[in-house]
LOROGU-886427 format. One record per atom (N, C-alpha, C): y negated, x, z. Coordinates in steps of 0.02 Angstrom, whole numbers, padded with zeros to 5 digits, always signed. Atoms other than C-alpha are relative to their C-alpha. Example, Ala and Ser with C-alpha at 12.3 -4.5 7.8 and 13.67 -1.06 7.14 Angstrom:
<sites>
+00059+00045+00000+00225+00615+00390-00060+00045+00000+00059-00042-00003+00053+00684+00357-00055-00039+00037
</sites>
This chain:
<sites>
+00060+00042+00000+00000+00000+00000-00062+00044+00000+00061-00040+00005-00173+00063-00044-00039-00001+00066+00044-00003-00058-00289+00120+00095-00061-00043-00014+00060+00041+00007-00433-00001+00124-00052+00026+00048+00056-00024-00039-00600+00060+00185-00053-00054+00004+00050+00053-00005-00734-00059+00252-00063+00017-00037+00065-00007+00034-00890-00083+00145-00037-00066+00008+00031+00064-00017-00985-00224+00230+00049-00056-00016-00045+00056+00014-00911-00384+00158+00044+00012-00061-00042-00017+00057-00828-00296+00010+00048+00054+00020-00050-00052-00013-00665-00204+00039-00003+00052-00055+00000-00055+00048-00651-00036-00046+00069+00032-00001-00067-00025+00007-00482+00018-00111-00002+00070-00032-00001-00069+00024-00454+00205-00133+00065+00014-00039-00060-00007+00040-00311+00181-00256-00017-00028-00069+00032+00025+00061-00389+00170-00429+00052-00011-00055-00044+00017+00057-00291+00081-00567-00039-00022-00061+00039+00028+00054-00434+00015-00674-00003-00076+00000+00000+00072-00005-00403-00165-00620-00036-00021+00063+00032+00032-00058-00517-00265-00505-00001-00075-00012-00002+00073+00003-00518-00451-00465-00067-00029+00019+00060+00034-00022-00666-00570-00455+00004-00019+00073+00000+00014-00071-00711-00583-00272+00045+00046+00041-00046-00044-00035-00584-00448-00230-00031+00067+00018+00025-00066-00020-00599-00268-00170-00030+00038-00059+00021-00051+00047-00697-00135-00260+00052+00055+00000-00048-00055+00006-00594+00014-00319-00037+00065-00013+00035-00065+00006-00648+00195-00301+00047+00054-00027-00035-00058+00028-00592+00344-00404-00040+00062+00019+00034-00060-00023-00633+00515-00333+00018+00059-00044-00007-00061+00040-00659+00662-00450-00030+00058+00040+00027-00057-00037-00710+00837-00399-00075-00004+00011+00073+00001-00005-00895+00810-00434-00029-00070+00007+00027+00068+00008-00910+00621-00446+00049-00050+00029-00042+00058-00014-00845+00460-00372-00022-00057-00045+00012+00058+00043-00829+00305-00480+00027-00061+00037-00020+00061-00035-00827+00136-00394-00010-00060-00047+00000+00057+00046-00784-00018-00498+00004-00064+00040-00002+00065-00034-00819-00196-00442-00013-00055-00051+00011+00059+00042-00811-00366-00526-00053-00044+00033+00053+00042-00026-00966-00474-00507-00014-00057-00049+00025+00054+00041-01027-00642-00568+00053-00044-00031-00047+00049+00027-00947-00791-00656+00036+00022-00063-00031-00024+00061-00904-00691-00812+00043+00062+00012-00043-00057-00017-00801-00559-00719-00027+00065-00031+00031-00062+00024-00924-00421-00763+00019+00059+00044-00011-00062-00037-00883-00244-00713-00066+00036+00010+00056-00045-00016-01017-00143-00625+00031+00064+00027-00027-00066-00019-00990+00043-00595-00053+00039+00038+00044-00042-00040-01069+00144-00456+00026+00071-00003-00018-00071+00006-01064+00331-00495-00040+00039+00052+00033-00037-00053-01103+00447-00350+00016+00074-00006-00008-00073+00001-01131+00635-00360+00022+00022+00070-00026-00019-00065-01028+00711-00220-00040+00056+00032+00039-00055-00028-01143+00861-00200-00066-00023+00029+00067+00021-00021-01309+00768-00183+00000-00069+00033-00005+00068-00025-01251+00592-00134-00050-00046-00035+00040+00045+00041-01364+00521-00269+00046-00043-00043-00043+00048+00036-01298+00370-00363-00035-00029-00061+00022+00035+00061-01314+00283-00531+00043-00061-00008-00036+00062+00011-01265+00103-00565-00001-00018-00074-00005+00023+00069-01202+00049-00735+00008-00075+00001+00003+00073+00007-01247-00135-00766-00003-00035+00068+00012+00044-00058-01323-00229-00620+00009-00072-00025-00015+00059+00040-01237-00379-00695-00015-00066+00036+00007+00063-00037-01243-00511-00557+00011+00015+00074-00015-00002-00071-01232-00543-00370-00027+00062+00034+00030-00060-00030-01356-00418-00296+00025+00014+00071-00026-00011-00067-01285-00446-00122+00066+00038-00002-00066-00034+00008-01110-00395-00177-00010+00073-00022+00014-00069+00021-01181-00242-00265-00028+00041+00058+00027-00036-00059-01279-00195-00109+00055+00015+00050-00056-00013-00044-01120-00213-00007+00041+00060-00023-00038-00057+00027-01034-00089-00123-00037+00065+00014+00040-00060-00015-01177+00035-00102+00004+00017+00074-00006-00010-00071-01168+00010+00085-00068-00004+00035+00060+00009-00040-01293-00002+00227-00010+00055+00053+00007-00049-00053-01260+00142+00346-00038+00061-00024+00041-00058+00016-01351+00307+00351+00033+00046-00051-00036-00043+00047-01217+00390+00244+00007-00031-00069-00006+00032+00065-01235+00270+00098-00034+00044-00053+00033-00038+00053-01279+00348-00070-00069-00026-00014+00068+00019+00019-01458+00345-00132+00001-00020-00073-00002+00025+00069-01465+00236-00287-00065+00019-00035+00059-00025+00035-01586+00326-00404-00010-00032-00068+00004+00020+00070-01545+00252-00573+00045-00060-00014-00041+00054+00025-01482+00091-00653-00003+00001-00076-00005+00001+00073-01422+00096-00834+00027-00067-00021-00023+00063+00029-01406-00066-00932+00029+00016-00069-00033-00020+00062-01280-00047-01073-00023-00039-00060+00025+00038+00057-01349-00188-01179-00036-00063+00026+00048+00052-00016-01463-00339-01183+00029-00067+00022-00027+00065-00016-01343-00483-01151-00009-00017+00074+00022+00019-00066-01393-00583-00998+00050+00008+00056-00050-00008-00052-01228-00570-00906+00004+00071+00027-00002-00070-00022-01259-00382-00888-00062+00021+00039+00061-00021-00035-01429-00386-00802-00028-00051+00048+00026+00052-00044-01443-00538-00689-00025+00027+00067+00020-00029-00065-01458-00428-00534-00045+00061-00007+00037-00062+00012-01562-00290-00614-00065+00003+00041+00063-00001-00036-01730-00339-00540+00009+00007+00075-00011-00001-00072-01663-00368-00365+00026+00068+00024-00030-00063-00022-01559-00210-00354-00048+00058-00011+00049-00053+00012-01691-00099-00434-00056-00003+00051+00054+00007-00048-01825-00168-00320+00020+00020+00070-00023-00015-00068-01722-00152-00161+00011+00074+00011-00017-00071-00007-01678+00029-00197-00053+00048-00029+00049-00043+00033-01831+00092-00291+00029+00041-00055-00036-00037+00051-01715+00142-00432-00037-00004-00067+00024-00001+00069-01772+00193-00606+00050-00038-00044-00043+00038+00045-01705+00085-00747-00001+00031-00070-00010-00032+00065-01638+00146-00914+00036-00047-00047-00033+00038+00053-01590+00060-01077-00021+00029-00067+00022-00018+00067-01601+00083-01264-00059-00045-00019+00061+00037+00017-01769+00029-01336+00015-00064-00040-00015+00058+00042-01688-00091-01461+00027-00059+00040-00026+00054-00042-01612-00192-01319-00044-00014+00060+00041+00005-00060-01757-00182-01196-00035-00067+00006+00041+00060-00001-01847-00343-01245+00022-00054+00049-00021+00054-00045-01739-00470-01150+00007+00020+00074-00014-00021-00069-01722-00366-00991-00055-00025+00047+00050+00027-00047-01809-00436-00836-00044+00054+00029+00040-00057-00025-01872-00263-00788-00011+00048-00059+00011-00047+00054-01956-00153-00919+00030+00068+00017-00031-00064-00016-01854+00008-00929-00051+00054+00014+00041-00059-00014-01932+00161-00851+00011+00055-00052-00016-00051+00050-01847+00264-00985+00044-00030-00054-00042+00018+00056-01776+00234-01157+00046+00059-00017-00046-00052+00021-01622+00330-01213+00033-00021-00065-00036+00013+00062-01527+00346-01376+00052+00054-00010-00055-00046+00015-01388+00445-01460-00019+00072+00014+00010-00071-00014-01374+00622-01392-00041+00016+00061+00037-00012-00061-01484+00599-01240+00048+00009+00059-00040-00007-00060-01422+00638-01065-00035-00036+00058+00023+00033-00061-01439+00547-00899+00033+00036+00058-00027-00037-00057-01418+00637-00733+00014-00047+00058-00012+00030-00065-01337+00573-00575+00014+00059+00046-00004-00061-00040-01370+00711-00450+00010+00060-00045-00015-00059+00040-01293+00869-00522+00046-00014-00059-00046+00020+00053-01184+00773-00644-00039-00026-00060+00034+00020+00062-01237+00748-00825+00044-00048-00040-00033+00049+00042-01191+00596-00929-00032+00000-00069+00024+00001+00068-01207+00591-01118-00006-00072-00024+00011+00067+00027-01277+00438-01207+00028-00004-00071-00028+00013+00067-01182+00368-01357-00025-00069-00022+00027+00063+00027-01271+00235-01461+00053-00031-00045-00052+00034+00037-01144+00109-01527-00030-00065-00028+00038+00055+00031-01229-00010-01649+00047-00053-00027-00040+00054+00027-01153-00180-01681+00008-00059+00047-00004+00055-00049-01117-00282-01524-00070-00026+00013+00072+00012+00003-01305-00274-01503-00032+00061-00033+00031-00058+00033-01430-00160-01591-00005+00062+00045+00012-00056-00045-01457-00053-01436+00055+00012+00050-00056-00012-00046-01285-00049-01354+00011+00075+00009-00014-00071-00014-01249+00117-01269+00061+00006+00044-00053-00020-00044-01102+00201-01187-00022+00064+00035+00013-00062-00038-01107+00341-01057+00064+00040+00007-00058-00045-00001-00990+00490-01063-00008+00054+00053-00003-00056-00047-00944+00607-00921+00057+00045-00021-00050-00050+00019-00853+00763-00980+00019+00039+00063-00021-00032-00062-00763+00811-00820+00027+00070-00015-00025-00068+00014-00743+01002-00823+00067+00014+00032-00063-00010-00036-00593+00984-00708+00053-00051-00019-00048+00052+00020-00505+00843-00799-00017-00028-00068+00012+00032+00064-00515+00720-00942-00068-00034-00002+00064+00035+00005-00672+00633-01008+00005-00072+00027+00007+00068-00025-00732+00468-00934-00056-00033-00039+00047+00033+00045-00820+00344-01049-00012-00072+00023+00019+00067-00022-00914+00187-00994-00029-00036-00061+00013+00026+00067-00920+00075-01147-00038-00066-00002+00033+00065+00003-01011-00084-01096+00045-00050-00035-00040+00049+00038-00955-00222-01214+00014+00023-00072-00012-00025+00067-00933-00108-01365+00073+00016-00014-00071-00017+00009-00750-00062-01335+00039-00027+00060-00045+00027-00050-00611-00151-01242+00072+00020-00017-00070-00004+00019-00423-00131-01231+00016-00055-00050-00017+00050+00050-00368-00217-01390-00051-00012-00054+00047+00009+00055-00525-00205-01494-00072+00014+00017+00071-00009-00011-00711-00182-01517-00032-00062+00031+00036+00058-00027-00840-00295-01435-00015-00051-00054+00014+00055+00046-00885-00460-01513-00061+00015-00044+00056-00004+00047-00997-00457-01667-00008-00067-00035+00015+00066+00027-01079-00601-01758+00005-00003-00077-00007+00000+00073-01062-00547-01940+00035+00063-00023-00039-00057+00024-00962-00426-02049-00039+00065+00000+00040-00061+00001-01107-00303-02062-00001+00032+00070+00001-00027-00069-01118-00284-01872+00069+00026+00019-00068-00024-00014-00929-00269-01859+00012+00068-00031-00010-00064+00034-00926-00130-01988-00040+00055+00033+00042-00049-00034-01069-00042-01901+00032+00023+00065-00030-00018-00064-00982-00048-01732+00064+00040-00011-00060-00038+00013-00816+00009-01802-00015+00071-00025+00019-00067+00024-00900+00153-01895-00023+00044+00058+00023-00040-00056-00986+00210-01736+00057+00017+00048-00057-00014-00044-00829+00193-01631+00044+00055-00030-00044-00049+00030-00728+00293-01756-00032+00069-00004+00032-00065+00008-00858+00430-01783-00024+00030+00065+00033-00025-00060-00941+00443-01613+00045+00000+00062-00045+00005-00057-00797+00399-01497+00068+00028-00018-00068-00022+00017-00623+00413-01573+00000+00065-00039+00004-00062+00039-00678+00552-01691-00021+00061+00040+00027-00055-00040-00753+00658-01552+00038+00013+00065-00029-00005-00067-00651+00627-01396+00076-00001-00002-00073-00004+00001-00469+00662-01351+00034-00063+00025-00039+00059-00019-00331+00537-01318-00001-00015+00074-00003+00012-00072-00337+00562-01130-00067-00023+00028+00063+00029-00022-00516+00497-01123+00013-00069+00030-00007+00064-00035-00516+00356-00996-00064-00040-00011+00062+00038+00009-00635+00215-01040-00002-00062+00044+00015+00051-00049-00714+00085-00928-00043-00054-00034+00038+00051+00037-00767-00078-01014-00042-00045+00045+00045+00044-00036-00895-00209-00965+00034-00060+00032-00040+00054-00029-00759-00338-00925+00072+00023-00002-00072-00011+00002-00576-00325-00880+00022+00070+00017-00033-00062-00020-00459-00178-00862-00022+00059-00043+00013-00062+00036-00483+00003-00914+00058+00015-00049-00053-00025+00044-00383+00094-01048-00016+00073-00017+00014-00067+00025-00375+00262-01136-00006-00003-00076+00007-00002+00073-00423+00310-01313+00067+00010-00034-00066-00010+00028-00245+00366-01343+00039-00064-00007-00035+00064+00004-00179+00192-01306-00028-00043-00056+00033+00044+00049-00305+00112-01425-00002+00030-00071+00009-00033+00065-00312+00241-01567+00047-00027-00054-00045+00024+00053-00156+00178-01660-00019-00069-00027+00017+00068+00020-00236+00005-01673-00063-00004-00044+00064+00002+00035-00395+00056-01766+00005-00032-00069-00008+00030+00066-00330+00011-01939+00011-00076+00005-00012+00071-00011-00270-00157-01872-00065-00036+00015+00064+00032-00016-00442-00194-01801-00042-00007-00063+00038+00003+00062-00524-00151-01967+00025-00057-00045-00029+00049+00045-00404-00263-02062-00013-00071+00023+00009+00068-00024-00423-00414-01950-00074-00020+00003+00071+00014+00002-00613-00398-01945-00031-00020+00066+00029+00014-00066-00639-00419-01758+00034+00044+00053
</sites>
């Protein structure tokens, strides 16, 4: 049985599988330089990811999607809680930013998004990022990958762990079983082209990816399906 650690009203499970349940425990993965905590929030089972630099105890949140109280519970309240410095919004869809204003305001965090997706956000981004930019969480550097198609400004964040395999946070651009939803063939082709050139063409099979909803997967598990995705058109 996994060890459970108290985190206010949200249990924290230190046995990371990539699966979390709505209303259930958060799950933490501990790397040498970084911890990754995944939690499901809101009515659409959105994944939010709290990344914490182990050297500085500074944190970055990927998608303040919903339920600011639950997200605050994951961050914690005691003197040893991480300092949330940055919130990155992966794309403009409303289910990914319902708690953005509340969490950013409560923590004094800077907000980051791609300029093409900034318009609908409730908080104007403090910084715009695009393909090839980097975002820091303490001493850890994350690379920005622009994946055009699900929305014009969808981004993914990549951590190249020097002591292990890469970790990729894909928002709604890549899921186990296919790319994110698109509304027309042009957007689908654009997203598939970016996924093939910027993700599958650049990263190894052991890259673990963390989507905006549902369970995690690896690029190796999904790579054999790329032709099938192209052929079916979704």
